[in-house]
N, C-alpha and C positions, 0 to 999 in steps of 0.2 A: 701469665702472672697473677691476673684477680680468680681467676680459677683453683690457681695455688693458694693463694691467702681464704678460700676459701673453706680450701682443703684443711689449713691450719687449725680456721677458728674451730670446726667441725673437731676435729681432732682434740684440741683444748678441750672443749665441752665434755668429748667423751672421759676425758684422762683425769678432769675436776669431779666430772660424777663419780667417777673410781676415787680420786685420794680424799675428797673434799669425807665420805660418809666415812672409810675405813679411817679416817684421824680419827675426826670426832669419837668415833666407834671406841679406838684405843684413848682420847684422855674421858671420857665420859666414863666407861668403866675398865678405866686404868689398872685396879686390883686385878681385873679378871685378864684383863690381857696380860698382866706379869703374871698371874699363876701359868697362862696359857705356854707365858714361853718357858717358861719352866718346868715346863715336863716334857718338853721338845729333846730328842735323844743327843745334846751335845750338852759340855758342861756347863758348871752354873759360872764361870765363870764368864763363859760365849754369852748363855743367858742376862747375864748384868749388862754385861755391852749391851747388846739390843735390844734391850726393854730400854735403855736410853738414850739408843740411837736412832732405832727404824721409828718411832714416831715424832723426833726433830725433821728428821730425812723428807716424810711424809708434807710437813709441814710447808719444810721448806722446796719439795716440789710446787702443790699446787701455789704459794708466791711466786717463783719463779715462772710456771705455765700463763701464771693470769697476769704479767709486768710483759709487753711486749719487747721491751728491751732485753729481756733475759731467758726470753723461751727458752734458746736454743739449748742455753745450758739446763734448764728444765727438761725440757724433750730426752735430754743426756741423763741425768739423772733419774727417771723415771724407768726411760730404757735399763739403768745398771737395777734397778730396785724389782722394776719388773723378770731381768732376769737372774740374779739372785731367788726370786719367792717361786720361778717356774722353774731353774735347777734344781731348786730345794724339793721339789712335787715332784719334780723326775726321777731324782735319788728315791724318795717313798714308795712311787708305783714301781720300780724295779725291788721292791721289798726288801732294802736294806738295812731295813730297822722291822725287828718283830712287833711292836708296837707303835704306833704315831699318833698321837691326839691330834688336834686341829686346833690349831691356837689362832682359828681367826672369829673374825665377828662380824657383824647384821647380815647380810644378803647371803655372803661367802659363805657361811656354818651350817649351810643346810648342801653343800652345792656336796656331791663325793668328790673323791679325788680324779677320777678321772673327769670330770665336770669342774675341775676347779684347774688343776693342768690348761686345761685348754679356753677354759676363760684366761688363767694368769696370759698364754700365749698369743691368744685375742689380746691383749693389752699390749701386751712385748712388742708386738707389730706395730700399732698403732703409735705408740709409742718411738719405735726408731724409724717410720715412715714418719711421723711428728718431724723428725730431728733432721731425716733427710729434706724433709719440703722446709724445713724453718733456715737450716744453713746454705742451701740451693738462694732462697730469696735473700738472707743476706750480699751472699757474693754478686748476684744481681743490684742490687740495693743501689742507691745515690753516693756507694763510696765510692767508688767507680768508675767516676762519670767518661761517659763518650768520646770520646776525639771531637773537635769540630774540624771540620774538612776550612780550611784558609789558614788556620790559624799558625804561629813557626811552632816549633816544639819547645823554646824557651815557654811560652804564651800561656799551651796545650800546660806546661808546670804550674805554673803560676793558678792556674783556673784550677786546676785539681786541689794545690794547696787551699785556696781560698773555699771549695767546696767543701775540704775536709772541715779546717777549721768549720765553717758557716753550722757542720754537721755536730761539733763540740758544744756549740750555747745550743 
C-alpha cells in the first residue's frame, strides 16, 4: 500500500510538472495560443470551442490532481486530454493534413512531431497508470472495513455503517 501511494505521489508530481507550465503558458500568452488553435486544420467553430475549453480543463486537471479527494477524477481527465492530444498528433504523423502548424507552447514547441507524439504517449501512460493505482487505492481504503471475526452479521453491518458515517464527517 505504501509503495502504491509513493507511485501515485510521483505520478501526480510528474503530471503537475506537465499541466502547470502548459496551462500557465496558455494563460500568459493567450493571444498566441488562440492564433495557434485557429491555424489548425479544423473548423473555426471547433477552434473557438477549443480556445475556451482547453485552458479551463487543463487548470481543472491541476486542481483535481492536487486534491487527494478528487485525484482519481484528475487522473481520468488527464488521461482523456492526453489521449485526444496524442491521437491528434498520431493523425498528423499519418500525413492526414498537408500542413500542420504546432499550436503548442513552452518546451513542447521545440519538439518534432515524432518527439511530441512519444512525449504525449509517455504522459498518457502515466495518467492511465495513476488512474489505475488511485482506483485501487480507493477500493482498498477504509470504505470497506475488514470483517471482524467473532461479531454477528448484524453487528458487522452496524460497524460498516458507523465507519462510513465517520468517513463522511
